[in-house]
N, C-alpha and C positions, 0 to 999 in steps of 0.2 A: 711623817712623809714626805716629802711635798715632790709638786706635779707639777709644771711650765708647761704647758698646753696650747700650742700655739693654730693658730688653724692655717690650713694651705693646700695650695692644687699644684702640688706636690712636691715627693720630698723623697731625698734615701739617705743614708747612709754606708761609707765603705769603709773595710779594715785593707790595710796595705792593699791599694789596688781595685781590690777585689768587691763588688754589690752587696751586701751585707743584708741587707731590706732596703724597698723601696717603698714607693706608696704612688699615685694620683691626686686626688681631689680629696681632704680628706682631715685629719689631728697628728700633730707633731706634740707626743707628750714626753718632756725631759723627764725625769723620776732618782728623786732621790730620798733614802733608805734614813731615819734616823736612830739613832740609841733607844734603844725603850718599844719600838714599833712593831709591828705584831702584825697577824693575820687579817684582825683586823679593821686598819688601817691602810693594809692591799689592798681589800674588799672594799671599799666604804667611799677610796681613790677612784679605784674602777667601773664603779658603779658612778659616783656621778661624772669621767671625761666620757662612759659611753650613753650619757642622759644628757650633757651639758648642751640646750638648748643655743649651739653659737651659729649655726648658719640659718640665710634666710628666704624665706617665704618666698612669695606667688611678690607678698606684698613690700618686701625688700628689710623686711623687721625679721630679728633673731629668736628665730621661732622653732626651728629646726635643730636635731641631733643629728652626730654621724652618721648614727644609722639610716634614719629618715634619709638622708640623703647618698643611700648609701655607698658613701667616702668606708674609710681603711684607719686607724690608727695605727703611727710610729712610734715604737715605744723604745727608746731611750735611756740604760743606767744616766745618772751624770751624778756621783757625789759630790761633785762641787758646789751645787745650789747650794747646800750647807757650810760652805767658806761661810767665816765671820772674822768679815775687817770693823770689825767700834774697833779694838787694838790695836794701836802699827801698821803697819800696811804691807801684812804678809801674811794671806786668809790663815786662819785654824780651822780645822777641822774634827775637831773633839768632839764633836756632836752629832759624827758621822757614824752608825752601824760598822762594826769591825764586818772584810768582805764578803767571809764566807754565808753571817747572818742578813746581808747586803741579798747577794746571789738567791739566797731563799728565796727573800721578798718578796723583790723583784722577780723573779719566776711566777713566783704568786699570781702576784697586777696582771702582769702576766695573760693567766689561765684567767685567772676572775672574769678578767675585759676582754676573751677569745668565750667565756660562759654567756659574756651578754648577747652573743652574733656575731660582734663586729670584727668583723677580718683583721687583723693583727700581725704587722711582723716589729724588728729589733734590730738592734745595732747588735756588740759581742762587748758582751760584761766585760767588764776592766781592760778592755784592751783601746789602743787612740785612735778612734776614729774620726771620722772627716764627714759631718754632715749637713746635707747639704738642703735649705729647703728655697720654699716661695712661699712666701708672709700670705696669708687672703686677709686681706682687710686695710690695713694689718689688724690681726687679730690677737693679742697673748693674754692667756689669762692665766696666776697662781691659786691654783687649788691646796692647799696645807691639812690636813691630819694630823695632829696633836696627839704625842701614842695617849690612849685611856682617854679619849674625850671625844663629844658625841660633835 
């Protein structure tokens, strides 16, 4: 599982001009499910997102989590994160989980993240989405949990 995590001052995702989800200050989590991922990877990544201390404290040091600052997470499924351009110029998505598996595991990630107490909004799985965000910092991190590894 791959999660690109961006600290934002605001973000929203639209599908066909309708807002599917929006947040004020918090995190945007772009999530890709890979072949071999399961509930362990989803739960581990959700805990990492919720606990990531990437918000500034009173001294400006990154010591606070999204929950500590009263923020929310906008989770967006994005299988293209699995794209591999090592050979040629057209990305290979052979390591992406099949759509039904990916949908179930993305949903598991969202449920697990909500279980931490952090408010979560989402995009629409397999839809063409327009994601708008204001990256705060900018702060962008990559969280990767390979299948069956700690």
